[in-house]
C-alpha positions, 0 to 999 in steps of 0.5 A: 870794206876791205878791196883787194887790189893789185896795182895797174898802172900802163906808162904811154901806150898800153905796157905795164909801168915798172913796180916803181914811182912809176910817177917818176919813171913813166914818158909820158904818162901813168895810170894808175886805177883804184877801186870807184868806192875810193870816192876821195881826190887826196884819200886816192892820192895817199892809197898810193903814196909809194915811200913820199907820205909823208911829204905828201901829208906836209903839202897837204896840210901845209904844215911839218910832219915829224916820223914819232917811233913807237916801237923799233927794235929788231926781232928775234931770231933763233938763225944767224944771219941772213935777213934781219927782221924789225918790228917797227911801229910809227905815227905822222904828227902834224900840229901834235895830232896823228895823221896816219899811224904805221906798222912794218914788218923790216927784212933786211936783206944783204949786209950792205943793208944791216951794216947801215943799220946795225953799226951806221945807225941809218934809221929804217924809215929813211933807208931807201933814200939813203941806199939812194934805191927807187923800192918797188911798191905795191898796193895789196890790199885797202880798205874803208871803214864802215863807219866813219871817215876813217881808212888803211892801205896793205902795201910793199917796198921793196929792193935788193938790200930791203923788202917792207910790208907795210899797215897804215892807218888814217884816222876818221877826219884826217881828209879834213883840209882843216885837220891838224889847223889847232892843235889837238885841246884847242877851242876855237 
């Protein structure tokens, strides 16, 4: 099932919330509503995580979650200059289990961002935090599998310096709190 979704977040007084970490920036109340097909509250939290999914997953499983970089390379370009575009493929891993896989396109829009990544070696996943920027978050799509309990989302994180389009896939069973309790292949 595909659900097209635009973020509908409001603050107190029904004024639109800015499209960035509304929960951090709101005055007193935030409301981010997903369609009713997303019945699991933990699933809704993961779909609306805005740059902090690794921390959310670690808290959910009460275990460390690490980033496994599968692929991270600049895309070839016939035009020198901006933007510099990277393709990235990562897994979020907890107790040797993949709890989320993500493919993204990251555009470095300014010389400052290029310098941080290319010359200073800052990881693309840490750019927003390193630059002390709250990116704008926009959930573009969310999908539920018709075959099992897997789901995915497509979203955008954007600032003056960096623009990311990210597709994350959550495997069947990952919503079970015991999904990461035992590494793959362990008999219990």
